[in-house]
VORO-707115 format. One record per residue (C-alpha): chain; y, z, x. Coordinates in steps of 0.001 Angstrom, whole numbers. Each point is the difference from the previous one (the first is absolute). Layout:
<A,<Y,Z,X>>
...
END
This chain:
<A,<141993,146948,65500>>
<A,<-3678,806,625>>
<A,<-2445,-2714,716>>
<A,<-3287,170,-1820>>
<A,<-3219,-1631,1032>>
<A,<-1995,-1594,-2733>>
<A,<-3628,-987,274>>
<A,<-568,-3697,-374>>
<A,<-3473,-1037,-1028>>
<A,<-1120,-3125,1841>>
<A,<-2763,-2035,-1626>>
<A,<-3202,565,1947>>
<A,<-1982,-2876,1450>>
<A,<-3758,-358,-360>>
<A,<-1886,3167,950>>
<A,<-1070,280,3636>>
<A,<-3628,126,-1062>>
<A,<316,-3360,-1778>>
<A,<1619,-1583,3050>>
<A,<-2756,1357,2203>>
<A,<-2663,-1475,-2266>>
<A,<1743,-3373,-11>>
<A,<194,-30,3800>>
<A,<-3651,998,230>>
<A,<-1066,-2799,-2367>>
<A,<2099,-2476,1994>>
<A,<-1534,1203,3276>>
<A,<-3567,-337,-1304>>
<A,<771,-3452,-1418>>
<A,<1274,-1172,3382>>
<A,<-3047,1479,1759>>
<A,<-2327,-1699,-2481>>
<A,<1518,-3407,755>>
<A,<-63,683,3759>>
<A,<-3569,1335,1>>
<A,<-1788,-3368,590>>
<A,<2210,-822,2978>>
<A,<-209,3508,1461>>
<A,<-3780,188,-427>>
<A,<-421,-3453,1516>>
<A,<2175,965,2958>>
<A,<-1942,3216,598>>
<A,<-3383,-1675,-451>>
<A,<519,-3211,1962>>
<A,<2567,1106,2613>>
<A,<312,3772,218>>
<A,<-3703,852,195>>
<A,<-933,-2835,2441>>
<A,<2923,976,2234>>
<A,<-1001,3666,120>>
<A,<-3676,-942,507>>
<A,<900,-2386,2836>>
<A,<2010,2657,1806>>
<A,<-2885,2454,-475>>
<A,<-2625,-2431,1308>>
<A,<2185,-758,3038>>
<A,<-891,3464,1351>>
<A,<-3731,-564,-392>>
<A,<-2883,-2082,1308>>
<A,<-1239,-1950,-3008>>
<A,<-2355,-2980,-186>>
<A,<-121,-443,-3822>>
<A,<-3620,1222,-19>>
<A,<-74,3510,1423>>
<A,<2403,2740,-1119>>
<A,<3268,33,1957>>
<A,<183,2408,2943>>
<A,<3288,1624,980>>
<A,<1193,-1115,3458>>
<A,<3676,969,-92>>
<A,<2340,-2344,1881>>
<A,<-2828,-1731,1884>>
<A,<521,-3329,-1798>>
<A,<3719,10,804>>
<A,<-650,935,3622>>
<A,<-2555,-2777,387>>
<A,<2307,-2481,-1746>>
<A,<2636,-31,2715>>
<A,<-2636,-414,2705>>
<A,<-1681,-2928,-1774>>
<A,<754,-3216,1883>>
<A,<-532,-2222,-3046>>
<A,<2214,2314,-2047>>
<A,<2808,-661,2481>>
<A,<-699,-3732,-191>>
<A,<104,77,-3807>>
<A,<3190,2082,48>>
<A,<1640,-2464,2414>>
<A,<-967,-3018,-2137>>
<A,<1337,1693,-3127>>
<A,<3220,963,1787>>
<A,<357,-3634,1088>>
<A,<-206,-1107,-3625>>
<A,<2428,2734,-1098>>
<A,<2633,-1145,2503>>
<A,<-480,-3778,-88>>
<A,<-1113,-552,-3587>>
<A,<2644,2284,-1495>>
<A,<2888,-1744,1726>>
<A,<-1264,-3538,-573>>
<A,<-970,637,-3631>>
<A,<3404,1379,-949>>
<A,<1904,-2687,1918>>
<A,<-2193,-2808,-1375>>
<A,<231,1200,-3610>>
<A,<3758,541,322>>
<A,<500,-3459,1510>>
<A,<-1977,-1753,-2744>>
<A,<1766,2033,-2714>>
<A,<3430,-827,1486>>
<A,<-785,-3719,72>>
<A,<-1301,-18,-3578>>
<A,<3060,1930,-1199>>
<A,<2261,-2801,1283>>
<A,<-1949,-2854,-1564>>
<A,<1647,-1897,-2841>>
<A,<-3066,-1740,-1474>>
<A,<-3760,437,-13>>
<A,<357,3761,438>>
<A,<-2777,854,-2465>>
<A,<-2531,-2342,1602>>
<A,<708,1083,3590>>
<A,<20,3671,-979>>
<A,<-3388,-435,-1683>>
<A,<-1478,-1850,2977>>
<A,<1146,2750,2377>>
<A,<-1342,2748,-2248>>
<A,<-3409,-1495,-898>>
<A,<-1709,779,3365>>
<A,<579,3730,-577>>
<A,<-2287,-241,-3055>>
<A,<-2875,-1294,2141>>
<A,<-2726,2603,677>>
<A,<143,1188,3641>>
<A,<-3493,-1305,798>>
<A,<752,-3468,-1364>>
<A,<3412,-167,1694>>
<A,<-1456,929,3391>>
<A,<-2899,-2461,-312>>
<A,<2343,-2833,-1011>>
<A,<2263,699,2958>>
<A,<-3042,170,2302>>
<A,<-1205,-3413,-1215>>
<A,<3480,-1475,544>>
<A,<341,1244,3587>>
<A,<-3674,-241,992>>
<A,<-219,-1368,3558>>
<A,<-1155,-3604,559>>
<A,<-542,-1004,-3637>>
<A,<2784,1801,-1892>>
<A,<2913,-1957,-1570>>
<A,<2541,1727,2259>>
<A,<-1891,-972,3154>>
<A,<-294,-3578,-1255>>
<A,<3751,-122,-672>>
<A,<861,1402,3423>>
<A,<-2448,-2446,1584>>
<A,<2148,-2917,-1170>>
<A,<2731,1274,2362>>
<A,<-2393,795,2841>>
<A,<334,3768,-540>>
<A,<-3067,2217,287>>
<A,<93,2773,-2575>>
<A,<-961,3608,767>>
<A,<-3362,1489,-937>>
<A,<1690,2372,-2460>>
<A,<-2579,2506,-1328>>
<A,<-2391,-750,2866>>
<A,<2595,916,2637>>
<A,<986,3671,527>>
<A,<3560,-1087,795>>
<A,<388,-1951,-3276>>
<A,<-2089,2011,-2476>>
<A,<2738,2492,-934>>
<A,<2720,-2702,-243>>
<A,<-2381,-1978,-2244>>
<A,<-439,2953,-2363>>
<A,<3777,492,64>>
<A,<493,-3601,-1143>>
<A,<-2427,596,-2866>>
<A,<2014,3055,-1073>>
<A,<3255,-1966,183>>
<A,<-1484,-2767,-2137>>
<A,<-839,2489,-2774>>
<A,<3298,1920,162>>
<A,<1365,-1621,-3156>>
<A,<69,3325,-1835>>
<A,<2578,1422,2433>>
<A,<1919,-3283,-118>>
<A,<338,276,-3794>>
<A,<1289,3585,265>>
<A,<2584,-976,2622>>
<A,<1010,-3069,-2003>>
<A,<662,2189,-3043>>
<A,<2101,2345,2150>>
<A,<2026,-2899,1428>>
<A,<621,-1466,-3459>>
<A,<1176,3431,-1181>>
<A,<2850,176,2543>>
<A,<3327,-177,-1921>>
<A,<1491,-3492,150>>
<A,<3505,1484,107>>
<A,<-596,1298,3515>>
<A,<-915,-3477,1254>>
<A,<3053,-1516,-1696>>
<A,<2330,2622,1494>>
<A,<-1454,-521,3483>>
<A,<301,-3769,-352>>
<A,<3680,364,-934>>
<A,<468,2085,3142>>
<A,<-1409,-2850,2072>>
<A,<-3479,1385,670>>
<A,<-2616,-2657,732>>
<A,<-3606,-82,-1289>>
<A,<-1369,1941,2970>>
<A,<2602,2763,-248>>
<A,<-474,228,-3756>>
<A,<-3769,328,465>>
<A,<392,2587,2775>>
<A,<2747,2158,-1554>>
<A,<-814,-335,-3709>>
<A,<-3617,-1019,-568>>
<A,<-1641,2267,2580>>
<A,<1872,3220,-909>>
<A,<-716,-527,-3704>>
<A,<-3723,-579,459>>
<A,<-534,2549,2809>>
<A,<-1978,2442,-2243>>
<A,<-2335,-2844,-1001>>
<A,<-363,-1056,3636>>
<A,<-916,3574,879>>
<A,<-2593,6,-2768>>
<A,<-1422,-3278,1313>>
<A,<-191,1383,3538>>
<A,<-1891,3151,-964>>
<A,<-2202,-1964,-2405>>
<A,<-890,-2320,2887>>
<A,<-699,2993,2266>>
<A,<-2445,1442,-2524>>
<A,<-1569,-3450,-446>>
<A,<-495,-290,3779>>
<A,<-1453,3512,216>>
<A,<-2584,-926,-2640>>
<A,<-826,-3477,1338>>
<A,<-3747,-429,-462>>
<A,<-1216,-3001,-1988>>
<A,<1797,-2708,1975>>
<A,<-1173,1429,3338>>
<A,<-3638,252,-1092>>
<A,<-105,-3442,-1629>>
<A,<1763,-1729,2917>>
<A,<-2279,1577,2606>>
<A,<-3099,-670,-2104>>
<A,<879,-3669,-587>>
<A,<883,-614,3641>>
<A,<-3118,1698,1388>>
<A,<-2358,-1534,-2564>>
<A,<-1837,3323,-205>>
<A,<304,601,-3739>>
<A,<-3279,373,-1882>>
<A,<-854,-1117,-3536>>
<A,<1896,2957,-1503>>
<A,<3167,-871,1905>>
<A,<-86,3035,2294>>
<A,<382,-502,3734>>
<A,<-1718,1624,2945>>
<A,<2850,-795,2381>>
<A,<2988,2046,-1192>>
<A,<3129,-554,2051>>
<A,<-941,-3481,1261>>
<A,<1173,-1306,2405>>
<A,<-101,2833,2563>>
<A,<1183,2628,-2496>>
<A,<3320,-1814,-460>>
<A,<-357,250,-3806>>
<A,<-1352,3560,19>>
<A,<2675,1701,-2095>>
<A,<91,3686,-911>>
<A,<-1509,-503,-3500>>
<A,<-2733,-2259,1425>>
<A,<-1064,2663,2497>>
<A,<203,2629,-2745>>
<A,<-2315,-2120,-2168>>
<A,<-2436,-461,2888>>
<A,<-184,3737,640>>
<A,<-556,908,-3632>>
<A,<-2244,-2774,-1313>>
<A,<-1659,-1467,3084>>
<A,<-584,3072,2166>>
<A,<28,2443,-2961>>
<A,<2305,2390,1823>>
<A,<1930,883,-3133>>
<A,<1623,3084,1538>>
<A,<1610,-2056,2754>>
<A,<984,-2702,-2501>>
<A,<1605,2663,-2219>>
<A,<2004,1255,2988>>
<A,<1238,-3537,672>>
<A,<866,-432,-3683>>
<A,<1985,3245,90>>
<A,<1998,-1193,3005>>
<A,<646,-3338,-1725>>
<A,<1189,1792,-3141>>
<A,<2390,2214,1975>>
<A,<1544,-3002,1765>>
<A,<334,-1961,-3271>>
<A,<1484,3036,-1758>>
<A,<2521,465,2808>>
<A,<1101,-3649,-316>>
<A,<381,401,-3765>>
<A,<1996,3230,457>>
<A,<2373,-1808,2367>>
<A,<390,-2769,-2604>>
<A,<906,2443,-2782>>
<A,<2432,1912,2209>>
<A,<1766,-3130,1234>>
<A,<193,-1499,-3488>>
<A,<1520,3204,-1372>>
<A,<2514,95,2826>>
<A,<922,-3663,-483>>
<A,<377,498,-3751>>
<A,<2151,3115,517>>
<A,<2291,-1807,2432>>
<A,<268,-2962,-2378>>
<A,<1241,2372,-2709>>
<A,<2776,1266,2259>>
<A,<-1607,3042,1609>>
<A,<656,1173,3572>>
<A,<-519,-2739,2529>>
<A,<817,-2765,-2483>>
END
């Protein structure tokens, strides 16, 4: 018997040209909807970033045309004594404020998550300070802790305790600003509270049946489940500390009494440069001394450090998510 091959006609799909036109129309539709966001990003972020990096290699005073100086601004930066002071103050806030802000927000969120009644009211009261404008929040805190006639000093006086000078004392100025930032950390508290409430109840019930107490359940169940959110809060706090400006300027201005009618101060960093953060010194270079090239170099360094912190956040979050899904190292 001989086998014969017969041609079988298969119904053809849409012509390739038609599919190509459909994909092209879809692509242009997507680009049309994305155009406002892309143009806004290029106009308000991309161009300023490129211009800042370009100006960082020049001497520019906002009046005369910029003159190319190469790496002179960066070389001068690391020999600038006040630059080192500002970098140290900012590093202090990065280390101290980041740890305290995450721990404080996590502690408040953990307490609220265990409450049985009045949760809505307490949650609102803890979150409301984060809605306060930074200038108002700092001024209110300054009035509360103002030496001699502030409510806190009066309260401590009842027990014979003499309160510190806070923003007038170099040793207490940075801790005072840190307390202001903790007071307005309700936004991070809400995020952590949502993460805690999202932990599966079945895991707590299983651990309780195994005899695990509240502390062990919190340590072995709550923390591992919310670790990506904690990492986000840590890097968010790092970026916040790197960009700390308003609270430092307002606290130093109020304590020194050197603010003029417009609210600007002539004594940045008061007292004794203890509140001179990196952004404050950057602002002084650009808009007080009109050394925009040097200010652009400082802004470039600040951007690189902030970008590095964000890159670490994304990498760690991806790794944590991959391990949670059962990847290597889970």
